[in-house]
C-alpha positions in Angstrom: -7.1 44.9 116.0 -8.4 41.7 117.5 -7.8 38.8 115.0 -10.5 36.1 115.7 -10.0 32.6 114.6 -13.4 30.6 113.1 -13.5 26.7 113.2 -15.4 24.1 112.4 -15.9 21.9 115.5 -18.9 19.1 116.0 -21.2 20.6 113.4 -20.9 24.2 114.7 -18.7 27.1 113.9 -17.0 28.1 116.7 -15.5 32.0 116.9 -12.7 32.5 119.5 -10.4 35.4 120.5 -7.8 36.5 122.6 -10.4 38.6 124.8 -14.0 36.6 123.8 -15.2 33.5 125.0 -15.9 31.2 122.6 -19.2 31.7 120.7 -21.1 28.9 118.7 -23.2 29.4 115.6 -24.9 26.9 113.5 -23.8 28.5 110.0 -20.5 30.2 108.8 -22.4 33.3 107.5 -23.9 33.6 111.0 -20.4 33.6 112.7 -18.9 35.9 109.8 -21.7 38.5 110.5 -21.7 38.1 114.3 -17.8 39.0 113.8 -18.4 41.9 111.4 -21.0 43.3 113.5 -19.1 43.4 117.1 -15.2 43.6 115.8 -15.5 45.5 112.6 -12.2 45.4 110.5 -11.0 42.7 112.5 -9.6 39.6 110.6 -11.1 36.3 110.9 -8.4 33.4 110.7 -10.4 30.3 109.5 -9.1 27.1 110.9 -9.9 23.2 109.6 -10.0 21.5 106.2 -12.0 23.5 104.1 -10.3 26.8 105.4 -7.7 26.9 102.7 -10.4 26.3 99.8 -12.3 29.6 101.3 -9.4 32.1 102.2 -7.6 32.0 98.9 -9.2 34.5 97.2 -6.2 35.7 95.0 -5.8 32.7 92.7 -7.6 33.2 89.4 -10.3 30.7 88.8 -9.8 28.1 86.2 -12.1 29.8 83.5 -10.1 33.1 84.1 -6.9 31.7 83.2 -5.6 32.3 79.6 -6.4 29.3 77.2 -3.2 27.5 75.8 -2.9 27.9 71.8 -1.2 24.7 70.9 -0.3 25.1 67.5 -1.1 21.9 65.3 1.6 21.0 62.7 
């Protein structure tokens, strides 16, 4: 399985991999759609400042966290 790398570079999303030439896309959605169409099931590793926010899906959102009950005395 080929691991694809996507990064944001000078206004474009660039997709690279060990066996593909670098490809430029104007949107993240366009890049991900191409990856899904041409390399089904291959993981996409995002590199860049915003990659950590987009890649983390396991963390609970702020509204999903249990509320803290502070007992008043």
